[in-house]
C-alpha positions in Angstrom: 0.0 0.1 -0.2 1.4 3.4 -1.1 0.6 6.1 2.2 3.9 7.4 2.5 3.9 8.9 -1.5 0.0 10.0 -1.0 0.6 11.6 2.2 3.6 13.3 0.4 0.9 14.3 -2.4 -1.1 15.8 0.5 1.4 18.4 2.1 2.8 19.4 -1.5 -0.1 20.4 -2.9 -1.7 21.7 0.6 1.9 24.0 1.3 1.4 24.6 -2.8 -2.2 26.2 -2.2 -0.7 28.0 0.7 1.9 30.2 -0.9 -0.1 30.4 -4.4 -2.4 33.9 -3.2 0.9 35.4 -0.9 3.0 35.1 -4.1 -0.2 36.8 -6.6 -0.4 39.2 -3.8 3.1 40.3 -4.6 2.1 42.0 -8.0 -1.2 43.9 -6.5 0.3 47.9 -7.2 -2.3 49.1 -4.3 -1.1 52.5 -1.8 -3.5 53.9 0.7 -3.8 57.4 -0.2 -6.4 60.2 1.3 -8.6 60.7 -1.3 -9.4 64.6 -0.5 -7.4 67.4 -1.7 -4.4 67.9 0.5 -1.4 70.5 0.8 1.2 71.2 -1.3 4.1 73.7 -2.1 8.0 73.3 -3.9 11.1 73.6 -3.1 13.6 75.0 -5.5 16.7 73.8 -6.2 17.2 70.8 -3.9 19.8 68.5 -3.6 19.4 65.6 -4.4 16.3 66.0 -6.7 14.7 68.2 -9.4 12.7 69.6 -6.3 11.5 69.1 -2.4 7.5 69.3 -2.6 5.7 69.7 1.3 3.1 68.1 2.0 0.5 69.0 4.5 -3.3 68.7 6.2 -3.4 65.1 5.4 -4.7 63.1 8.6 -3.2 59.9 9.3 -4.2 56.2 8.0 -2.5 56.8 4.2 0.8 56.0 3.1 1.9 59.3 2.6 2.3 62.1 5.6 3.0 65.1 6.6 6.2 66.1 5.2 9.1 66.9 2.2 9.1 64.3 -0.2 11.4 63.6 -2.9 9.8 65.6 -5.6 10.5 65.2 -9.9 8.3 66.1 -12.8 6.1 65.1 -15.1 4.9 68.0 -16.5 7.8 70.2 -17.9 4.9 72.7 -20.4 3.3 74.3 -17.7 5.3 76.5 -14.6 4.8 75.7 -10.5 5.6 78.3 -8.6 7.9 77.9 -4.7 5.8 80.0 -1.8 2.5 79.4 -3.3 0.8 76.5 -1.3 -1.7 73.8 -3.5 -4.5 71.8 -3.3 -3.9 69.0 -4.9 -4.7 65.2 -5.3 -3.1 62.4 -4.8 -2.8 59.4 -7.5 -0.8 56.2 -7.4 1.0 56.5 -11.0 -0.8 53.1 -11.8 -4.0 54.3 -10.8 -6.7 54.3 -13.9 -8.2 57.3 -12.8 -5.1 59.1 -12.9 -5.2 62.3 -14.3 -1.9 62.0 -15.7 -2.0 59.5 -17.4 1.1 58.1 -19.5 2.1 54.3 -20.9 5.0 54.5 -19.7 4.5 55.0 -15.8 6.2 51.4 -15.5 9.2 52.9 -16.8 9.2 55.9 -14.5 8.5 54.0 -11.6 11.7 51.6 -12.8 14.2 54.8 -13.4 13.3 56.2 -9.8 14.4 53.5 -7.8 17.4 52.9 -10.4 19.0 56.0 -10.6 22.2 56.9 -12.2 24.0 60.1 -12.6 22.9 63.7 -11.4 20.0 64.6 -10.3 19.6 66.7 -13.8 20.3 63.1 -15.6 17.1 61.4 -13.8 15.0 64.6 -14.5 15.9 64.4 -18.4 15.9 60.3 -18.3 12.5 61.0 -16.8 10.8 63.6 -19.5 12.0 60.9 -21.9 8.2 58.9 -21.5 6.6 61.4 -19.5 7.2 64.8 -22.3 8.9 65.4 -25.0 10.9 61.8 -26.1 13.7 63.5 -26.5 16.8 60.9 -25.6 18.9 62.5 -23.0 22.3 63.8 -24.2 24.6 62.2 -21.4 26.2 58.8 -20.9 23.7 58.5 -17.6 20.5 59.4 -19.2 21.3 57.6 -21.7 22.0 54.2 -20.2 18.6 54.5 -17.7 16.7 55.4 -20.9 18.2 52.2 -22.4 18.3 50.2 -18.6 14.8 50.8 -18.5 13.9 50.0 -22.2 15.1 46.7 -21.7 14.2 45.9 -18.2 10.9 48.6 -16.6 8.0 47.0 -18.5 5.6 46.0 -17.0 7.9 46.7 -13.4 5.8 46.9 -10.2 7.8 48.7 -7.3 8.1 45.8 -4.5 8.3 46.5 -0.8 11.0 48.9 0.9 11.6 50.7 -3.2 9.8 53.7 -4.2 6.5 54.5 -5.6 5.5 57.6 -8.2 2.3 59.6 -6.8 1.2 61.9 -8.6 0.5 65.0 -7.9 -2.7 66.8 -9.5 -3.2 70.6 -9.0 -5.0 71.7 -12.3 -4.9 71.3 -16.5 -2.7 74.7 -15.7 -0.4 73.7 -13.4 2.6 71.6 -13.7 2.2 67.7 -12.0 4.7 67.0 -9.6 5.6 63.3 -8.6 6.8 62.2 -5.3 8.7 58.9 -4.5 6.9 56.9 -2.2 8.0 54.3 0.1 5.9 51.2 -0.7 4.9 49.7 2.8 5.4 46.0 3.5 1.7 45.4 3.7 0.8 46.1 0.3 1.9 42.1 -0.2 -0.2 40.5 2.0 -3.9 40.1 2.1 -5.9 42.0 4.2 -8.0 39.2 4.7 -5.6 36.1 3.9 -8.4 34.7 2.4 -6.2 32.2 0.1 -4.1 30.4 2.5 -7.0 30.1 5.1 -8.8 28.0 2.4 -5.2 26.0 2.1 -5.2 25.3 5.9 -9.1 24.1 5.0 -8.1 21.7 2.0 -4.9 20.1 3.9 -7.1 19.1 6.9 -10.0 17.7 4.4 -7.8 16.0 2.6 -5.7 15.0 5.8 -9.0 13.6 7.3 -10.0 11.5 3.7 -6.2 10.1 3.9 -7.2 8.7 7.4 -10.1 7.4 6.5 -8.0 5.4 4.0 -5.3 4.3 5.5 -4.6 3.7 9.4 -1.9 7.0 10.5 -0.4 5.0 12.7 0.8 2.4 9.7 2.7 5.7 8.4 3.5 7.5 11.4 4.9 4.3 13.4 8.6 4.7 14.1 10.9 1.8 13.5 13.1 -0.2 15.6 16.7 0.8 14.9 
């Protein structure tokens, strides 16, 4: 009677059932952003980004909070001014309702997670995808574009990486993005139905196995 291979098959099947939902959640693009307008202002110049974006009036409980963020321009055809407080809505760059749509947001996200060179070169590489389509003039800028073209299609930032979050004021004000860290809980189901189903599947399968095969015959110790 082939009892041990059957038990091993049950264990393997249940383990796959347990893990599969968690692995699937690793590709979910989800970040918790406030639905209402927030306040923002620009600080320019900045030493390590195109400009700093200072956010305020954000309630607690979201993946963005009040404070200063690394910011980049994704709309060089409009202006935005320092020392002015704007009211903006916040969108994930992957959100279908993002009012500044572009088919290359995945590559923009890839670039801000794989920067090379100086801040001006990073900005030029970003503009390549969301504005003019002009290739950066420097070697580092070109390298970032080539890297994004080769590896950025379908890119999704994972936990510990940053996601481009869009700040939308109106159609006449320059659109900015800020870098927001993707939280660890982004890849964990809020209601872990998949793992629960895996446990139930294991218990049922093990019960059927025990009914058909004497358990002691499987788990008994053989004398040495």
